C-alpha positions as CSV (number, residue, x, y, z in Angstrom):
1,M,168.9,-128.3,64.1
2,T,166.5,-129.8,61.4
3,R,168.1,-127.0,59.0
4,Y,172.0,-128.2,60.0
5,L,170.8,-131.9,59.3
6,I,169.3,-130.9,56.0
7,F,172.8,-129.3,54.9
8,A,174.8,-132.2,56.0
9,A,172.5,-134.8,53.9
10,R,173.0,-132.6,50.9
11,R,176.9,-132.3,51.2
12,R,177.0,-136.1,51.9
13,A,175.2,-136.3,48.8
14,F,176.9,-133.9,46.4
15,F,181.0,-135.3,47.4
16,P,179.9,-138.3,45.4
17,L,178.6,-136.8,42.7
18,F,181.3,-134.4,42.4
19,L,184.0,-137.3,42.3
20,L,181.9,-138.9,39.4
21,C,182.0,-135.6,37.3
22,C,185.8,-135.5,38.3
23,M,186.3,-139.1,36.3
24,A,184.3,-138.4,33.9
25,L,186.3,-135.1,32.7
26,A,189.7,-137.2,33.2
27,P,189.2,-139.2,29.9
28,L,188.0,-135.7,28.2
29,S,191.4,-134.3,29.5
30,L,193.5,-137.0,28.2
31,S,191.9,-137.5,25.3
32,A,192.6,-133.5,24.3
33,E,196.0,-133.9,25.3
34,E,196.6,-136.9,22.5
35,K,194.8,-135.2,19.7
36,N,197.3,-132.7,20.3
37,P,201.0,-134.8,19.2
38,G,203.0,-131.2,18.8
39,D,204.3,-131.7,22.1
40,S,205.3,-135.3,21.9
41,P,209.0,-136.4,21.7
42,G,208.1,-138.6,18.5
43,D,206.6,-135.6,16.6
44,I,208.8,-133.2,17.1
45,L,211.4,-135.6,16.3
46,S,209.9,-135.9,13.1
47,R,209.7,-132.3,12.3
48,V,213.4,-131.9,13.3
49,D,214.0,-134.4,10.6
50,G,212.1,-133.1,8.0
51,A,214.2,-129.8,8.4
52,L,217.2,-131.6,8.2
53,H,216.2,-133.7,5.0
54,Y,217.2,-132.0,1.7
55,P,214.1,-132.2,-1.2
56,D,215.9,-134.1,-4.1
57,G,218.0,-131.5,-6.2
58,Q,221.8,-130.2,-6.5
59,L,222.9,-128.1,-2.9
60,D,226.7,-125.9,-3.3
61,G,228.4,-124.9,-0.6
62,R,231.4,-124.8,1.5
63,M,233.1,-126.1,4.6
64,I,235.8,-124.7,6.3
65,R,237.8,-126.3,8.9
66,F,239.6,-124.4,11.6
67,N,242.7,-126.4,12.5
68,P,244.8,-125.9,15.9
69,G,247.7,-123.9,15.0
70,G,245.5,-121.5,12.6
71,R,246.0,-123.5,9.1
72,N,242.5,-123.3,7.9
73,T,241.4,-125.7,5.2
74,V,238.6,-124.9,2.6
75,F,236.7,-127.4,1.1
76,D,234.0,-126.8,-1.6
77,V,230.9,-129.2,-1.1
78,R,228.5,-130.2,-4.3
79,L,225.4,-132.5,-2.9
80,A,223.4,-134.4,-5.1
81,A,220.1,-135.6,-3.6
82,G,217.5,-138.0,-5.3
83,L,215.9,-141.7,-4.5
84,D,216.5,-141.2,-1.0
85,K,220.4,-141.1,-1.6
86,M,222.7,-138.5,-1.1
87,L,225.9,-138.1,-2.3
88,Y,228.7,-135.3,-1.5
89,K,231.5,-134.6,-2.9
90,F,234.2,-132.5,-0.9
91,S,237.3,-130.9,-2.2
92,S,240.3,-128.5,-1.7
93,E,242.9,-126.4,-3.5
94,R,245.3,-128.5,-1.5
95,G,244.4,-131.4,-3.5
96,D,241.9,-133.2,-0.7
97,E,239.2,-134.8,-2.0
98,L,236.3,-137.5,-0.8
99,L,232.9,-138.7,-2.1
100,L,230.0,-139.7,0.5
101,L,227.6,-142.0,-0.8
102,I,224.6,-142.1,1.9
103,N,221.7,-144.6,1.6
104,L,219.0,-142.9,3.2
105,K,216.5,-146.1,3.4
106,E,219.3,-148.1,5.3
107,E,221.6,-146.0,6.3
108,D,224.5,-147.4,4.2
109,I,227.3,-145.2,3.7
110,W,230.0,-145.7,1.7
111,A,233.2,-143.3,1.2
112,Y,235.4,-142.9,-1.8
113,N,239.0,-141.1,-1.7
114,P,240.0,-140.4,-5.6
115,V,243.7,-139.6,-4.6
116,I,244.3,-143.3,-3.8
117,K,241.4,-144.5,-5.5
118,K,240.1,-146.8,-2.3
119,L,236.4,-147.3,-1.1
120,Y,235.6,-147.9,2.2
121,N,232.1,-149.1,3.8
122,K,231.7,-147.1,7.1
123,R,229.8,-149.4,9.2
124,G,229.3,-149.9,13.3
125,I,231.8,-147.9,14.8
126,G,233.2,-146.7,11.6
127,R,230.4,-144.5,10.7
128,F,231.6,-142.0,13.9
129,D,234.7,-141.7,12.6
130,P,235.5,-137.8,11.4
131,V,235.2,-136.7,7.8
132,L,238.0,-135.2,6.6
133,R,239.5,-134.4,10.2
134,S,236.5,-132.4,11.1
135,G,234.4,-132.7,14.0
136,F,231.2,-133.8,11.5
137,S,231.4,-137.6,12.0
138,F,229.8,-139.9,8.9
139,I,226.6,-140.3,10.7
140,D,225.9,-136.5,11.1
141,L,225.9,-136.0,7.8
142,I,223.2,-138.2,7.6
143,N,220.9,-135.3,8.2
144,S,218.1,-137.3,9.8
145,G,217.3,-140.0,11.6
146,F,216.3,-139.1,14.9
147,K,213.0,-140.2,15.1
148,K,214.0,-143.9,13.6
149,N,217.3,-144.5,16.0
150,Y,217.2,-143.1,19.3
151,Y,215.0,-143.0,22.4
152,A,213.5,-139.2,23.1
153,K,212.4,-137.5,26.4
154,I,211.1,-134.1,26.7
155,T,213.5,-132.9,29.9
156,G,212.7,-129.0,29.6
157,N,212.8,-125.2,27.6
158,A,215.7,-123.1,26.8
159,L,216.5,-120.4,25.1
160,I,219.1,-120.4,22.4
161,D,219.9,-117.1,20.8
162,G,217.2,-115.5,21.9
163,A,214.9,-118.2,20.7
164,D,212.6,-120.7,23.0
165,C,213.6,-124.1,22.3
166,I,212.3,-127.4,23.7
167,K,215.0,-129.7,25.0
168,L,214.9,-133.2,24.3
169,E,217.3,-136.2,25.6
170,L,218.1,-138.5,23.0
171,K,219.3,-142.4,24.2
172,P,220.6,-144.7,21.0
173,E,218.7,-147.2,20.4
174,F,221.3,-149.2,18.2
175,K,224.5,-150.9,19.2
176,D,228.4,-149.9,18.5
177,S,227.1,-146.1,19.1
178,V,229.8,-143.8,20.3
179,Y,227.4,-141.4,21.6
180,G,225.7,-142.5,24.6
181,L,223.6,-139.5,24.9
182,L,222.5,-136.7,22.3
183,T,220.6,-133.4,23.6
184,L,218.5,-131.8,21.3
185,Y,217.5,-127.9,21.6
186,A,214.4,-127.8,18.8
187,R,212.8,-124.0,17.9
188,R,209.6,-123.9,19.6
189,Q,208.0,-122.4,16.8
190,D,208.5,-124.5,14.3
191,Y,210.8,-127.5,15.8
192,A,213.8,-126.2,13.8
193,L,217.0,-127.9,15.3
194,L,219.0,-124.8,16.2
195,K,221.6,-126.7,18.6
196,V,222.8,-130.4,19.7
197,D,225.0,-132.1,22.1
198,F,227.1,-134.7,21.7
199,H,228.1,-136.8,24.9
200,D,230.2,-140.3,24.8
201,T,229.1,-143.2,26.3
202,S,230.3,-142.0,29.9
203,G,228.0,-139.2,29.7
204,A,230.8,-137.0,29.0
205,L,230.0,-133.5,26.0
206,Y,232.8,-133.7,23.8
207,K,231.2,-132.3,21.1
208,T,228.7,-129.4,19.8
209,M,226.7,-128.3,16.9
210,S,224.8,-125.2,16.4
211,I,222.9,-124.7,13.7
212,S,222.9,-120.7,12.7
213,R,220.8,-120.6,9.3
214,T,217.4,-122.2,8.1
215,L,215.7,-121.4,4.9
216,D,211.9,-121.5,3.6
217,K,211.9,-123.1,0.6
218,N,208.6,-124.1,-0.8
219,D,207.3,-123.6,2.6
220,K,209.5,-126.6,4.0
221,I,212.0,-125.4,6.7
222,L,215.5,-126.6,5.2
223,S,218.8,-126.1,7.6
224,I,221.6,-124.7,5.6
225,K,224.4,-123.8,7.7
226,Y,226.2,-126.0,10.9
227,R,228.7,-124.9,13.0
228,M,230.3,-127.9,14.9
229,F,232.8,-127.9,17.7
230,D,234.4,-130.7,18.6
231,D,236.3,-130.5,22.2
232,K,238.0,-133.8,21.7
233,N,240.2,-133.1,18.8
234,E,240.2,-129.5,18.9
235,T,238.6,-128.4,15.9
236,I,235.9,-126.2,14.7
237,A,234.1,-126.5,11.4
238,I,231.4,-125.0,9.4
239,L,229.2,-126.4,6.8
240,E,227.1,-124.2,5.3
241,F,225.1,-124.1,1.5
242,F,224.8,-121.3,-0.7
243,S,222.6,-122.2,-3.1
244,I,219.8,-124.4,-3.6
245,D,218.5,-126.2,-7.0
246,V,215.1,-128.1,-6.4
247,G,214.2,-130.6,-8.9
248,K,217.6,-131.2,-10.6
249,K,217.9,-134.4,-11.9
250,F,220.6,-136.7,-11.9
251,N,221.6,-139.9,-14.1
252,K,221.1,-142.9,-11.1
253,R,224.1,-144.6,-11.8
254,I,225.8,-141.9,-9.5
255,F,224.0,-143.3,-6.4
256,R,225.5,-146.4,-7.0
257,H,228.5,-147.1,-4.7
258,E,230.5,-149.2,-7.5
259,N,229.7,-145.3,-9.9
260,M,231.3,-142.8,-7.7
261,E,234.5,-142.4,-9.2
262,G,234.3,-139.3,-11.4
263,A,231.0,-138.6,-10.6
264,L,229.8,-135.3,-9.8
């Protein structure tokens, strides 16, 4: 009996000590999690934006628009990047042409049609208009800004083309958004973006963009091939860059919207 009472007393003394140890270890566990931001939505979006943001220089490629009925249109694409601005030039053998100037800091978008000599400032809902009747919207070609413009949360994991990916849901933090929800799939290995599902404000999925090629350039992952499936307009478009001339300099005048005519 005496031995049992001693054992019980020791148990009663040990239990509070055990609780104190757990409470002491809990902050250590949280601080260790905080020191590993690689799993946080903000860090993942920063890495995604980095892969979508091209270095200063010139990129050359092509956009193919697969139209309903089988009539396809091919556009040569040239992109000049510098001074936190991007200037696209799209031109086709049919005579279609468009220049697109994007100020990345202010996310200001200007479009110039040389055929009719008309300049447009794409604001508000106008940023979601399709570029040359493709599934790519003007705002899609900003190629960054997820962390700045969207609230994100991690919702799970997924396999995309055999790659282990982190799945995130993004909701816009700005007004006049046609996108009610974006679902992003970032490759766990390096956080390169592999797929985006675009939902309208009612939550319905209406277009999907996949990124099938990335390039390791100067220890930086760059996304260079995009496929856009637009169910709403029944179009498929592929935008791919074949060459990158990093560091090429341009006259800074071409990055002003009033000087877009004749640029590139």
